[in-house]
C-alpha positions, 0 to 999 in steps of 0.5 A, spaced: 571 843 111 574 837 107 580 838 111 577 838 118 572 830 116 578 828 114 582 829 121 576 827 125 576 822 122 583 818 122 582 821 130 576 816 129 578 811 127 585 811 131 581 809 137 578 805 135 584 801 132 589 803 136 586 807 143 580 802 145 583 795 144 588 797 149 583 800 154 580 793 153 586 789 154 588 793 160 581 791 164 581 784 162 588 783 166 586 789 171 579 783 173 585 777 172 588 780 178 582 782 182 580 774 180 587 770 182 584 765 187 590 761 191 590 753 187 591 757 180 595 756 174 598 763 172 605 765 167 608 771 171 610 777 166 618 772 166 615 765 163 615 761 170 609 757 171 607 755 178 601 755 182 599 761 187 599 758 194 599 766 198 595 772 195 594 779 199 593 786 196 600 788 193 603 780 191 602 773 190 607 767 192 608 762 187 610 755 188 614 752 183 614 744 179 620 743 184 618 745 190 620 752 190 616 758 192 618 765 191 613 772 192 611 776 186 607 783 185 601 782 183 602 785 177 607 780 175 602 775 173 601 775 165 596 770 165 592 765 168 592 758 165 585 754 163 584 746 165 586 745 158 591 747 157 595 748 163 598 739 163 600 741 155 604 748 158 606 744 164 609 739 160 613 743 155 615 748 161 618 742 164 622 738 157 625 745 156 627 746 163 632 738 163 633 740 155 637 748 159 639 745 164 643 739 159 645 745 154 648 749 161 652 744 163 654 742 156 656 750 156 660 749 163 664 743 160 666 746 153 668 753 158 672 748 163 676 744 158 677 750 153 681 753 160 686 748 160 
């Protein structure tokens, strides 16, 4: 009898600590995707920052800071940026991109020197 009570207790603990929070997270994510509109600033699951230009049932067209546009599945949108965090995140992203370009250029230059 005590074993049955203990197993039931463990199942309830597992439900409230693991299953229920995951279901709530999934529900919030689906609601966020359903509420997306043109003009929303978002981050993709790959970490790309963009603005929603066009939206249909399955996909989203995003425009990036350099003016390029790429179509993604709706499920590839990780989160929508709030007004408070938009400027901060976009500024950080632009800094990272510049640093990344410099690193890539240095690597290409180093490889060229090694091959000579």
